[in-house]
C-alpha positions as CSV (number, residue, x, y, z in Angstrom):
1,M,0.0,0.0,0.0
2,T,1.4,3.3,-1.0
3,S,1.6,6.3,1.4
4,L,-1.1,8.1,-0.6
5,Q,-3.5,5.2,-0.2
6,A,-2.8,5.1,3.5
7,V,-3.5,8.8,3.8
8,K,-6.8,8.4,1.9
9,E,-7.8,5.5,4.2
10,R,-7.1,7.6,7.3
11,L,-9.1,10.5,5.9
12,A,-12.0,8.2,5.1
13,R,-12.0,6.8,8.6
14,R,-11.8,10.3,10.1
15,T,-14.8,11.5,8.1
16,D,-16.8,8.2,8.6
17,P,-19.1,8.8,11.6
18,G,-19.2,5.0,12.3
19,A,-15.4,4.7,12.4
20,V,-15.0,6.3,15.8
21,A,-17.2,6.3,18.9
22,A,-19.2,9.5,19.0
23,E,-19.0,10.2,22.8
24,P,-15.2,10.3,23.3
25,N,-14.8,12.2,20.1
26,K,-17.4,14.8,21.2
27,A,-15.8,15.2,24.6
28,L,-12.4,15.7,23.0
29,R,-13.8,18.3,20.6
30,D,-15.5,20.1,23.5
31,R,-12.3,20.2,25.5
32,V,-10.3,21.5,22.5
33,W,-13.0,24.1,21.9
34,L,-13.0,25.2,25.5
35,R,-9.2,25.5,25.4
36,E,-9.2,27.6,22.2
37,E,-11.9,29.9,23.6
38,L,-10.0,30.4,26.8
39,L,-6.8,31.2,25.0
40,H,-8.5,33.8,22.9
41,L,-10.2,35.3,26.0
42,L,-6.9,35.3,27.9
43,S,-5.2,37.4,25.3
44,L,-8.1,39.8,25.0
45,S,-8.6,40.3,28.7
46,G,-4.9,41.0,29.3
47,T,-4.9,43.6,26.4
48,L,-8.1,45.3,27.6
49,S,-6.8,45.4,31.2
50,G,-3.7,47.3,29.9
51,L,-6.0,49.6,27.8
52,C,-8.0,50.5,30.9
53,I,-4.9,51.3,32.8
54,T,-3.8,53.5,29.9
55,G,-7.1,55.3,30.0
56,V,-6.8,56.0,33.7
57,T,-3.3,57.3,33.2
58,L,-4.4,59.6,30.4
59,L,-7.2,61.0,32.5
60,H,-4.8,61.8,35.3
61,T,-2.2,63.2,32.9
62,F,-4.6,65.6,31.4
63,G,-5.7,66.7,34.8
64,M,-9.4,65.9,34.5
65,S,-10.4,66.5,38.1
66,A,-14.1,67.1,37.5
67,L,-16.5,64.7,39.2
68,T,-17.3,63.0,35.9
69,G,-13.6,62.5,35.1
70,T,-13.0,60.8,38.4
71,I,-16.1,58.6,37.9
72,A,-14.8,57.7,34.4
73,D,-11.4,56.7,35.7
74,D,-12.8,54.8,38.7
75,I,-15.0,52.8,36.3
76,L,-11.9,52.2,34.1
77,A,-9.9,51.1,37.1
78,I,-12.7,48.7,38.2
79,S,-12.8,47.3,34.6
80,A,-9.1,46.8,34.6
81,L,-9.4,44.8,37.9
82,L,-12.2,42.7,36.4
83,F,-10.1,41.9,33.4
84,L,-7.2,41.0,35.6
85,I,-9.3,38.6,37.7
86,C,-10.7,37.2,34.4
87,T,-7.1,36.6,33.3
88,Y,-6.3,34.7,36.5
89,S,-9.5,32.6,36.3
90,I,-8.6,31.7,32.7
91,F,-5.1,30.8,33.6
92,V,-6.3,28.5,36.4
93,A,-8.9,26.9,34.0
94,L,-6.2,26.2,31.5
95,R,-4.0,24.5,34.1
96,S,-6.9,22.5,35.6
97,R,-7.1,18.8,34.8
98,E,-10.7,18.6,35.8
99,N,-13.1,19.4,33.0
100,A,-15.9,20.4,35.4
101,L,-13.7,23.0,37.2
102,A,-12.5,24.4,33.8
103,I,-16.1,24.9,32.7
104,V,-17.1,26.7,35.9
105,L,-14.0,28.9,35.7
106,E,-14.8,29.6,32.0
107,K,-18.3,30.8,33.0
108,I,-16.8,33.0,35.7
109,A,-14.3,34.4,33.2
110,D,-17.0,35.1,30.6
111,T,-19.1,37.0,33.2
112,L,-16.1,39.0,34.4
113,F,-15.1,39.8,30.8
114,L,-18.6,41.0,30.0
115,L,-18.7,43.2,33.1
116,G,-15.3,44.7,32.3
117,L,-16.3,45.4,28.7
118,T,-19.6,47.0,29.9
119,G,-17.6,49.1,32.3
120,M,-15.2,50.3,29.6
121,T,-18.2,51.2,27.4
122,V,-19.9,53.2,30.1
123,S,-16.7,55.0,30.9
124,G,-16.2,55.8,27.3
125,F,-19.7,57.3,27.1
126,I,-19.0,59.3,30.3
127,M,-15.8,60.7,28.8
128,V,-17.2,61.5,25.4
129,Y,-20.4,63.2,26.6
130,T,-19.2,65.0,29.8
131,V,-15.4,65.3,30.0
132,W,-14.4,66.3,26.4
């Protein structure tokens, strides 16, 4: 059997639903999907945390001491903290060997990420409509 025929056979077995048991394959796909999602969220949450800190720094640099400016930078600081906690929970979920713990930590990370993103948006609206 040539190597081309062997590759064709492997591909045929891979696409044949009866060739591999459905449950273990689905569990493996779910685990890989969870890991890929967590890796994307890890990179995004770290970047957005740094962006929030940059926003706080810029507000302090320009000397925005009005009440709305301090509210905006407080919201950005809280958002940065939420993104940082999100990063930690993702890191622990990626290191976890228990699938159930990883799923719970992923839900926590998703919630923290959405709260941080909402905080950034609210802070942006405050800055646009009151500070500048």
